VOBAVO-418364 format. One record per residue: x, y, z of N, C-alpha, C in turn; residue number from 1. Coordinates in Angstrom, 3 decimals. Layout:
residues N
nu X, nv Y, nw Z, cau X, cav Y, caw Z, cu X, cv Y, cw Z, n NUM
...
This chain:
residues 82
nu 0.840, nv -1.195, nw 0.000, cau 0.000, cav 0.000, caw 0.000, cu 0.874, cv 1.243, cw 0.000, n 1
nu 0.444, nv 2.240, nw -0.698, cau 1.139, cav 3.523, caw -0.728, cu 0.530, cv 4.434, cw 0.326, n 2
nu 0.835, nv 4.151, nw 1.584, cau 0.246, cav 4.918, caw 2.690, cu 0.480, cv 6.403, cw 2.533, n 3
nu 1.676, nv 6.754, nw 2.078, cau 1.983, cav 8.175, caw 1.964, cu 1.007, cv 8.884, cw 1.046, n 4
nu 0.601, nv 8.228, nw -0.032, cau -0.328, cav 8.860, caw -0.957, cu -1.662, cv 9.128, cw -0.264, n 5
nu -2.187, nv 8.139, nw 0.461, cau -3.452, cav 8.314, caw 1.167, cu -3.284, cv 9.351, cw 2.277, n 6
nu -2.210, nv 9.268, nw 3.013, cau -1.959, cav 10.229, caw 4.091, cu -1.800, cv 11.640, cw 3.517, n 7
nu -1.109, nv 11.754, nw 2.404, cau -0.961, cav 13.066, caw 1.773, cu -2.322, cv 13.625, cw 1.380, n 8
nu -3.166, nv 12.788, nw 0.814, cau -4.507, cav 13.233, caw 0.431, cu -5.300, cv 13.668, cw 1.658, n 9
nu -5.180, nv 12.915, nw 2.747, cau -5.898, cav 13.289, caw 3.969, cu -5.379, cv 14.600, cw 4.540, n 10
nu -4.102, nv 14.844, nw 4.399, cau -3.553, cav 16.132, caw 4.838, cu -4.103, cv 17.272, cw 3.987, n 11
nu -4.298, nv 17.011, nw 2.701, cau -4.925, cav 18.009, caw 1.839, cu -6.353, cv 18.262, cw 2.307, n 12
nu -7.074, nv 17.194, nw 2.625, cau -8.447, cav 17.333, caw 3.125, cu -8.449, cv 18.159, cw 4.402, n 13
nu -7.519, nv 17.878, nw 5.281, cau -7.421, cav 18.637, caw 6.538, cu -7.256, cv 20.128, cw 6.248, n 14
nu -6.387, nv 20.452, nw 5.300, cau -6.191, cav 21.848, caw 4.929, cu -7.448, cv 22.463, cw 4.332, n 15
nu -8.155, nv 21.668, nw 3.519, cau -9.402, cav 22.167, caw 2.938, cu -10.450, cv 22.412, cw 4.018, n 16
nu -10.512, nv 21.533, nw 4.996, cau -11.473, cav 21.711, caw 6.099, cu -11.118, cv 22.960, cw 6.900, n 17
nu -9.833, nv 23.154, nw 7.147, cau -9.417, cav 24.380, caw 7.843, cu -9.840, cv 25.617, cw 7.049, n 18
nu -9.673, nv 25.562, nw 5.741, cau -10.097, cav 26.668, caw 4.897, cu -11.599, cv 26.871, cw 4.958, n 19
nu -12.336, nv 25.778, nw 4.986, cau -13.789, cav 25.846, caw 5.076, cu -14.226, cv 26.486, cw 6.395, n 20
nu -13.602, nv 26.070, nw 7.477, cau -13.913, cav 26.652, caw 8.785, cu -13.658, cv 28.156, cw 8.755, n 21
nu -12.534, nv 28.547, nw 8.179, cau -12.222, cav 29.982, caw 8.094, cu -13.272, cv 30.738, cw 7.284, n 22
nu -13.682, nv 30.162, nw 6.157, cau -14.710, cav 30.814, caw 5.339, cu -15.996, cv 31.016, cw 6.124, n 23
nu -16.388, nv 29.984, nw 6.872, cau -17.623, cav 30.065, caw 7.654, cu -17.479, cv 31.080, cw 8.784, n 24
nu -16.353, nv 31.031, nw 9.483, cau -16.133, cav 31.982, caw 10.582, cu -16.097, cv 33.424, cw 10.092, n 25
nu -15.568, nv 33.612, nw 8.884, cau -15.477, cav 34.963, caw 8.326, cu -16.755, cv 35.369, cw 7.587, n 26
nu -17.759, nv 34.487, nw 7.660, cau -19.050, cav 34.743, caw 7.026, cu -18.905, cv 35.093, cw 5.546, n 27
nu -18.082, nv 34.299, nw 4.873, cau -17.876, cav 34.491, caw 3.436, cu -19.146, cv 34.161, cw 2.674, n 28
nu -19.171, nv 34.549, nw 1.445, cau -20.349, cav 34.335, caw 0.609, cu -20.607, cv 32.840, cw 0.429, n 29
nu -21.876, nv 32.501, nw 0.326, cau -22.316, cav 31.100, caw 0.296, cu -21.731, cv 30.307, cw -0.866, n 30
nu -21.518, nv 30.949, nw -1.990, cau -20.980, cav 30.201, caw -3.133, cu -19.542, cv 29.745, cw -2.857, n 31
nu -18.760, nv 30.566, nw -2.162, cau -17.402, cav 30.163, caw -1.791, cu -17.451, cv 28.996, cw -0.805, n 32
nu -18.360, nv 29.074, nw 0.149, cau -18.507, cav 28.008, caw 1.147, cu -18.947, cv 26.715, cw 0.459, n 33
nu -19.931, nv 26.814, nw -0.429, cau -20.421, cav 25.629, caw -1.135, cu -19.315, cv 25.001, cw -1.980, n 34
nu -18.538, nv 25.835, nw -2.639, cau -17.425, cav 25.337, caw -3.457, cu -16.418, cv 24.582, cw -2.596, n 35
nu -16.127, nv 25.112, nw -1.428, cau -15.179, cav 24.461, caw -0.530, cu -15.748, cv 23.148, cw 0.015, n 36
nu -17.052, nv 23.122, nw 0.331, cau -17.685, cav 21.872, caw 0.763, cu -17.542, cv 20.810, cw -0.327, n 37
nu -17.789, nv 21.199, nw -1.580, cau -17.663, cav 20.236, caw -2.691, cu -16.230, cv 19.735, cw -2.808, n 38
nu -15.277, nv 20.615, nw -2.643, cau -13.871, cav 20.222, caw -2.748, cu -13.497, cv 19.240, cw -1.637, n 39
nu -13.939, nv 19.520, nw -0.419, cau -13.670, cav 18.629, caw 0.711, cu -14.315, cv 17.272, cw 0.469, n 40
nu -15.559, nv 17.278, nw 0.032, cau -16.282, cav 16.037, caw -0.231, cu -15.563, cv 15.197, cw -1.288, n 41
nu -15.186, nv 15.816, nw -2.388, cau -14.516, cav 15.095, caw -3.470, cu -13.158, cv 14.552, cw -3.019, n 42
nu -12.407, nv 15.361, nw -2.295, cau -11.076, cav 14.937, caw -1.843, cu -11.174, cv 13.790, cw -0.844, n 43
nu -12.136, nv 13.848, nw 0.053, cau -12.297, cav 12.777, caw 1.031, cu -12.748, cv 11.483, cw 0.349, n 44
nu -13.686, nv 11.589, nw -0.580, cau -14.124, cav 10.394, caw -1.314, cu -12.958, cv 9.767, cw -2.061, n 45
nu -12.104, nv 10.584, nw -2.653, cau -10.942, cav 10.072, caw -3.376, cu -9.987, cv 9.354, cw -2.423, n 46
nu -9.756, nv 9.910, nw -1.251, cau -8.870, cav 9.267, caw -0.268, cu -9.453, cv 7.931, cw 0.188, n 47
nu -10.753, nv 7.899, nw 0.429, cau -11.409, cav 6.651, caw 0.842, cu -11.288, cv 5.613, cw -0.264, n 48
nu -11.570, nv 6.034, nw -1.475, cau -11.488, cav 5.131, caw -2.622, cu -10.076, cv 4.560, cw -2.763, n 49
nu -9.077, nv 5.423, nw -2.678, cau -7.686, cav 4.973, caw -2.793, cu -7.345, cv 3.978, cw -1.698, n 50
nu -7.721, nv 4.302, nw -0.467, cau -7.402, cav 3.423, caw 0.654, cu -7.990, cv 2.035, cw 0.438, n 51
nu -9.283, nv 1.971, nw 0.105, cau -9.916, cav 0.673, caw -0.020, cu -9.517, cv -0.062, cw -1.286, n 52
nu -9.209, nv 0.637, nw -2.363, cau -8.706, cav -0.039, caw -3.557, cu -7.410, cv -0.770, cw -3.238, n 53
nu -6.589, nv -0.138, nw -2.437, cau -5.292, cav -0.698, caw -2.103, cu -5.364, cv -1.723, cw -0.969, n 54
nu -6.419, nv -1.681, nw -0.150, cau -6.447, cav -2.505, caw 1.054, cu -7.696, cv -3.349, cw 1.237, n 55
nu -8.590, nv -3.360, nw 0.280, cau -9.878, cav -4.014, caw 0.475, cu -9.731, cv -5.491, cw 0.822, n 56
nu -8.884, nv -6.198, nw 0.113, cau -8.726, cav -7.627, caw 0.377, cu -8.279, cv -7.860, cw 1.814, n 57
nu -7.289, nv -7.123, nw 2.258, cau -6.791, cav -7.256, caw 3.621, cu -7.857, cv -6.854, cw 4.637, n 58
nu -8.548, nv -5.755, nw 4.364, cau -9.586, cav -5.277, caw 5.287, cu -10.689, cv -6.313, cw 5.452, n 59
nu -11.115, nv -6.887, nw 4.361, cau -12.243, cav -7.813, caw 4.426, cu -11.875, cv -9.144, cw 5.058, n 60
nu -10.617, nv -9.514, nw 5.052, cau -10.196, cav -10.775, caw 5.683, cu -10.385, cv -10.735, cw 7.190, n 61
nu -10.246, nv -9.558, nw 7.766, cau -10.211, cav -9.469, caw 9.223, cu -11.513, cv -8.991, cw 9.858, n 62
nu -12.590, nv -8.856, nw 9.065, cau -13.838, cav -8.377, caw 9.646, cu -14.934, cv -9.425, cw 9.525, n 63
nu -15.929, nv -9.277, nw 10.362, cau -17.041, cav -10.227, caw 10.328, cu -17.958, cv -9.926, cw 9.143, n 64
nu -18.912, nv -10.808, nw 8.933, cau -19.810, cav -10.722, caw 7.778, cu -20.608, cv -9.409, cw 7.736, n 65
nu -21.117, nv -8.985, nw 8.886, cau -21.901, cav -7.739, caw 8.952, cu -21.038, cv -6.545, cw 8.568, n 66
nu -19.827, nv -6.499, nw 9.108, cau -18.927, cav -5.392, caw 8.788, cu -18.530, cv -5.402, cw 7.311, n 67
nu -18.355, nv -6.582, nw 6.725, cau -18.052, cav -6.667, caw 5.299, cu -19.184, cv -6.046, cw 4.487, n 68
nu -20.415, nv -6.359, nw 4.845, cau -21.557, cav -5.790, caw 4.121, cu -21.574, cv -4.268, cw 4.266, n 69
nu -21.270, nv -3.785, nw 5.461, cau -21.233, cav -2.339, caw 5.683, cu -20.161, cv -1.690, cw 4.820, n 70
nu -18.977, nv -2.260, nw 4.800, cau -17.883, cav -1.722, caw 3.993, cu -18.257, cv -1.734, cw 2.518, n 71
nu -18.795, nv -2.853, nw 2.043, cau -19.179, cav -2.953, caw 0.639, cu -20.260, cv -1.930, cw 0.287, n 72
nu -21.230, nv -1.745, nw 1.179, cau -22.291, cav -0.754, caw 0.955, cu -21.702, cv 0.650, cw 0.861, n 73
nu -20.835, nv 0.993, nw 1.800, cau -20.239, cav 2.331, caw 1.803, cu -19.422, cv 2.577, cw 0.541, n 74
nu -18.683, nv 1.583, nw 0.113, cau -17.890, cav 1.740, caw -1.105, cu -18.780, cv 1.951, cw -2.322, n 75
nu -19.863, nv 1.212, nw -2.401, cau -20.790, cav 1.397, caw -3.524, cu -21.373, cv 2.802, cw -3.499, n 76
nu -21.720, nv 3.292, nw -2.311, cau -22.256, cav 4.653, caw -2.207, cu -21.232, cv 5.695, cw -2.630, n 77
nu -20.001, nv 5.506, nw -2.235, cau -18.939, cav 6.444, caw -2.593, cu -18.753, cv 6.462, cw -4.099, n 78
nu -18.673, nv 5.305, nw -4.682, cau -18.457, cav 5.211, caw -6.119, cu -19.658, cv 5.764, cw -6.885, n 79
nu -20.859, nv 5.434, nw -6.427, cau -22.086, cav 5.898, caw -7.081, cu -22.185, cv 7.419, cw -7.047, n 80
nu -21.760, nv 8.041, nw -5.966, cau -21.932, cav 9.481, caw -5.778, cu -20.708, cv 10.290, cw -6.196, n 81
nu -19.810, nv 9.715, nw -6.944, cau -18.612, cav 10.445, caw -7.372, cu -18.948, cv 11.630, cw -8.208, n 82
């Protein structure tokens, strides 16, 4: 797994969230806030997708049947809503 790539993406998300918080605190215009929300959402979905693409087999080996269904459902939702 390329942990650094996923971690780097999550650090980008963290920075985007910090920017979003600043926009909200500064009462910036709604279109800027909405744009930042979309950016955070897209970046987080990409990080999740990357993580599970690289680790799904390993992740699913160590979880029970219910958790596997939950993981599979979440992944389908992420992919569907890209």
